[in-house]
N, C-alpha and C positions, 0 to 999 in steps of 0.2 A: 609908552609901551603899546605895541601892535598886538592884536590877537588874530589869529588865523580863523577865518569862517568855517564852520563845520559844514561839510558837504551834505547838501539836502538828503541824499540817499542813505546817509548815517544817523539821520534825526530820528530818535525813537517816536512812535506814535502812542501818546499817554491817553488819547481819547477813546471812548467806547464806540464801537460801531452799532449800527442799527441792529444787526443781527445779535450782538453781544447784548444790547438792551432788552430785545425779545427773549433771549435765552435767560436772562436774569429775571424778567418778569414770571417767566414759567416756572423756574425753580422757586422763586418766592412764593408764587401761588401754591404750589405743592406743599411748601413748609408751612404756610399759614394754618394755625389751628393744631398743629402737631408739635410746634416748638415754642408755643407762647407760655406765658406764667401759668396759666390755668392747666396746662397739660403737663406741667413738671413732675407733680406727684408720681404719676404713672411711670414716667421716663426714669425717674429716680429709683422706683421699685425694680424695674428691670436692670438698672444699672447695678444696684446693691447685690443682685442675684448673679452677677458676673456676665450677664448678657444684655447689654444695653440696646441692642439693635431692634429696629422695627421692620421685619422682613417685607411687609406691604409698602413701606416707604421706600425701601431699596429697590423694590421691583419697579415701582412707579418711577423712581429716578432713573434708572438704567433701561428698563425695557419701554417705559411710556415716553420719557423724554429722550432717551439715547445718550444720557450724559457720560455712561461708562465708556463709550467708545469714541470720545472726541478725539483722542490722540492716536487711534488706529486707523489705518488706511481703509478706504472704502472697499478695496479688493479682499480685506479679511473681514469684512461685516461691520467696520467702524464707520465714523462720521467723516473722517478725513479733514477734522478742523486742526486747530492749533492751540498752544499753550495759553493763548489769550482768552480763548473761550473756556478752558478748563479753569483759567484764573477765575472768572465770573462765578462758575458753579462753586468754587471754594469760598468766594467772598460770601455767598448766600449761606452755605453751610457753616461758615464761622459765625454769621449773624445770629444763627439759630442754636449754635453749639450742637450741632446734629451728630448724633452717634451714627456714623456710617463709615465703611472702609474705602472712602473715595480716595483720600490722598494716598493711602498705602497701596491700594490694588490698581485703580484707574490712572494713577500718575507714577509712583515708585516702580511697581512691579511692570506696568505696561511699558514705560520708558526702558527699563531694564531689557525687557524682552525685544524691543525694538532695535536695541543696540547689539543683540546677539548675532545678527547676521547683516553685514552691509549690502547684501544683494537682495534687498526687498523682502527679507525675512523668508527665505526658502525653505527652512528647516520645517519638516512636517509637525514636529513636537511643539516647535515655537509658534508655527502659524496656527495650529489648532488651538493652543492655549490662548493665543491673542483674540481669536475669534470668540471663544468662550467667554473670555473677560469683556470683550466689547459688547456682548449681548447681556452681561450682567448675570448669567447662568452660573458662573464661578467667579471666585475672587482669589487673588494671589497675593502673598507678601514676601517681601526680602527677609531672609532669615539673618538679620543684623540688628544689633540694638538700635533702638529708635533715636538714640543720640549721636549715632555715626555722622560726621560731617563728610561732604563731597570729596575733600582731600585727605581724609583720616586714613591711616593704615588699616587695611581690611583685616579682621581678626583671623580669617582662614585663607585669605586669598594669596595668590603668588608664590608662596613657599611655606614649608613647615615653620612654626613659630612656637613661643612659649605656651600659648593657649591651645595648640594643635601640634604637638611634636611628631605625630606620625603623619601629619599631611593629609591623609585620605582617611583617618579613623573617624571615630564617633565625634560628632559636633554638638555642642551645647552651647546655646545663645540665650542670654537672658534679656528681657525687656524688649521683646519683638511686639510691634503695636498690631493689633487686630488679628493676630495669629489664631485667637479662640474660635473664629468664625471663617478662617480662610480654607479654601479647597486646596490649595498648591502652595508650596515654598520654594522659593529660589534660593539655593544654598550655595554660597561661595565655598570651594574647596580648593587645595593646592593645585590641582589637575585641572580645574574648569569650574563652570557654573552648572549645577544640576537642578532639574525641577522634580520636585517629590510631592506625591500626592499625600495629604494629611491623614488619608486612611491607611497609608503604608503602615504594616506591622512594626517598622523600624522607627516609626515617628511618635514622639510623645510631647504633647502640649499641656504645659501646667500653668493655669491662670495665676496671676499675681494680684496683688491689691495696689492698683494705681492711685495716684492722687486725682487724676481727671477720670472720673468714673465713665464719662462718655467715649473714651478711648482707651480700651482694656489693654493690658499688657500680659505677656506670658513668657514662660522659659521653655524654649524649643529644644528637643534633643533628637537628632537624626543619626540613626545607626550606619555604620560603614556598609557601603554596597547599596544603600537606598537611593532610589531615584534614577533619572536619565540625564546623561550628560547632553547639554544643549549649546555649549560653548567651551573652547578650549581656555586656558588660564589667561592668556593675553586678551582675547576677545571678551571672556567674561567679566575680567577686571575692569576693561573700558566701559563694558555695558553697565555694570554696577555703578560706576562713577557718573556715568550718564544718567541714570535713574535718581541717584542721590542729588545731584545737580538740580535737575528737574523739580524734584520733591522739595528741595530746600527754597528754590525760587518761587514756586507756587504756595508754599507754606506761607509765605509773606501776604499772600492774597487773603488765606483764611484769617491771619492776624489782623488784617486790615478790616475785614467785615466785622470781626469781633470788636475791635476798637470803635468802629462807627456805630454799632449797635449799642455798646456801652454809653457812648456819648449821647445818643438819642434818648436812652432810657434816663439818663441823668438829667438832661434838659427837660424832659417831659415830668419827671418827678418834682424838680425845683420850681417848676411853673405851678403845679398843683398843690404843693405843700406850703401852707402859710404858717407864719409866726409874726406876732406883733401886727397882725392884720395886714401883712403883706407877704407875697409870694418869696419864700427863700431865695429863689433865682435872682431876685431884685437886689440882694446883698452885694456890695462891690467886690468883697473877698472871694465869694463864690462865682461871680461873674468873670473874675480874673482866671481862677482856676479852670473854668470851662473854656474860656477863650484860648488859653494856653493849650489844652487839650485839643481843641479844634485845629490849631495851628500845627500840631504834631501829626494829628490824623491826616490831614491834607498833605503834609510832606510824606507821610507813610504811604499815601495813595500813589504819589508820583514814583516813589522807589519800588513799590510792589508792580506797578504797571509797567515800568521800565524793564524789571527783571522779566516779566511775562512776555513782553514784546521781543526782548533780545532772546529768549528761548525760542519763540515762535519763529523769528527770522533767521535763526542759526548764527546770530552775531558772534563773532570770534571775542567780543567783549563780554559774553554772557556770564562767565565765572566772576568777572568784576561787579557786574550788576546784580547778581545773586548775593554776593557778599555785602554789599551795600545795602540791599533790601533786608537780608536777614539780621545785620548788625543793628539796624534801625528799626524795623517793623516789631521784632520781638519785644523791645523795650516798650515801644509805643502801646502795645497790646496790653502788657501788665500795668502800665500806668493808667490807661483807660478803665481797665477792670477794677483796679484799687481805688479809682475816684468814683467809680460807681457805687462800689461797697461803701466808701466813706460818706458821700453826699447823699445816700438814701436814708443814712441814719440808722436808726434801730431796725427798720424792716429790712435793710440789706444785709443785716447779719443773721437773718432767719433762713431756715432750711427750706421753706415754701418759695421764696423769692429766688428768680435765677441768677442773682448777681453772684453768688458763690460759685455757680457752674462756669460763668465767664472768667472769673479769677483763676479757678483750678485749670481750665484749658489753656488760658494765657501763661500760666506758670509753667505748665507741663510742655507747652510748645516753645517756650524759651529755650529749653534745653535740648529740643528736637533737632535732629539733622544738623547739629553743631550749635554751640553756644554763641551768643552775641560776641564774646570775647575772641572765640576761635574764629568767627567770621572778620572781625576787625584785624587780628593778626594776618589772616589770609589776604585781606584787602591791602594791608601795608605792602605784603610781599607783591602782590599783582600790580600795585600802583607804583612799586619802586621806592616806596618810603618805609624801609625797615625800621623797627624801634631801635632807640639807642642801646648798645650794648652795656 
């Protein structure tokens, strides 16, 4: 059986560039001391109050490093970088389980706005909002449930439906991530996509109690007539799906960073913890479990990097790469977090140890932007291998 060689120009680049390594070092240095175990009690206190964000950290990340504008063109005040650089930032945020609206604002909302106008985003409203997001002075979120997959039917988009029989009437959306701190909402309606300020009297944001305290959820209600139309129905639908695809693809990088950190914490603990005058990590059963987890993490890195590279290069196969990454990385993150809790023993069950934060983030991210099962179904369709009837 002969195999056709893959043309060099279509081979994904899974390695990190020097610029990406420098960006990683800057973000990790910023997060050091703010996200270690000793800093957790204060972070948990903020999370329990419904406001887990550290404003100084967000300012340093966006204004100091310029991470919020990585996907925004330089002409609009951004960095003009790509999804590969944004993926590196998300890896570090995942490693530290950082409470920051980076995925929702700097990726999901930003990509959606970039898709609102194919002519270099000439709309004044869109350009102004993109510039504000790039500077970190404002944040925006998509007014969609955080579980919405890239290929899912949009609750209010395209046409009137059971959830929105009037088409352009009042919109109520549950489980909108990071809406409690957003300055603007991107609201899909039957007649197009609207940008709505959260200070608008027609907007109500009601916090919910999430599993993951570091990524708050809320119910958002937007009254009829609120906001400014920034894209017609067809353009808005395509823009939202572009945002969801980029979000799902880069969420895999956050899950990768989380899994890698869980493995590091587990290896470190099993080296230091002794039983029968031996490190528990020297026991064969535990070594096998950590070796298996290492193999899964390495595979997750390949899948996540492939998705980021496909998005960055505009590869037509990006939906396939994203489906592979999400179907695999979500499960690896959960497994790594579960092993982190289990292999830490009693200390892993305590509120003071960060292991439970990793597990909660992994479990909540598993259903975000489409479940692994939904992505596997999508993968089967894209690969031409539908499940048997």
